[in-house]
C-alpha positions as CSV (number, residue, x, y, z in Angstrom):
1,M,41.8,-20.7,-26.5
2,G,42.8,-17.8,-24.3
3,D,43.9,-17.8,-20.7
4,P,40.3,-17.5,-19.2
5,D,39.3,-20.6,-21.2
6,S,42.4,-22.4,-19.9
7,E,41.3,-21.8,-16.3
8,M,37.8,-23.0,-17.1
9,W,39.2,-26.3,-18.5
10,K,41.6,-26.7,-15.6
11,F,38.6,-26.4,-13.2
12,L,36.5,-28.8,-15.2
13,I,39.2,-31.4,-15.6
14,Q,40.9,-31.2,-12.2
15,G,38.3,-29.5,-10.0
16,L,35.4,-31.6,-11.0
17,G,37.4,-34.7,-12.0
18,L,35.9,-35.0,-15.5
19,M,38.9,-37.0,-16.7
20,D,38.8,-39.6,-13.9
21,D,38.4,-43.1,-15.2
22,K,37.1,-44.6,-11.9
23,P,33.4,-45.3,-12.4
24,I,30.8,-43.4,-10.4
25,E,27.2,-44.5,-9.9
26,V,24.5,-42.3,-11.4
27,K,20.9,-43.4,-11.0
28,G,22.0,-47.0,-10.6
29,C,24.3,-47.0,-13.6
30,K,28.1,-47.0,-13.4
31,I,30.1,-44.8,-15.7
32,S,33.4,-43.1,-15.6
33,P,33.4,-39.3,-15.8
34,R,35.9,-39.4,-18.7
35,D,33.6,-41.7,-20.7
36,L,30.7,-39.4,-20.1
37,L,32.7,-36.3,-21.1
38,L,34.0,-37.9,-24.3
39,K,30.5,-38.9,-25.2
40,L,29.1,-35.4,-24.7
41,I,31.7,-33.2,-26.4
42,P,31.5,-32.8,-30.2
43,R,34.0,-34.8,-32.3
44,T,36.8,-33.0,-34.0
45,L,36.1,-32.6,-37.7
46,S,38.5,-34.2,-40.1
47,P,40.4,-32.0,-42.6
48,Q,38.1,-33.2,-45.4
49,Q,35.0,-32.2,-43.4
50,M,36.5,-28.8,-42.6
51,I,37.2,-28.2,-46.3
52,K,33.7,-29.2,-47.2
53,L,32.2,-27.0,-44.5
54,V,34.3,-24.0,-45.7
55,K,33.2,-24.5,-49.3
56,E,29.5,-24.6,-48.4
């Protein structure tokens, strides 16, 4: 990622607190911002999955 992306991630992580582990309440449910972020972002592909994807 280039420099502009780094600033975006810095804002998301520090500015919005998306890596905080202290739970917040959303519509009556408690969840940490970090747990929500990790649930929403795509998983990193394994090397085997990458090779398979390239071959297809």
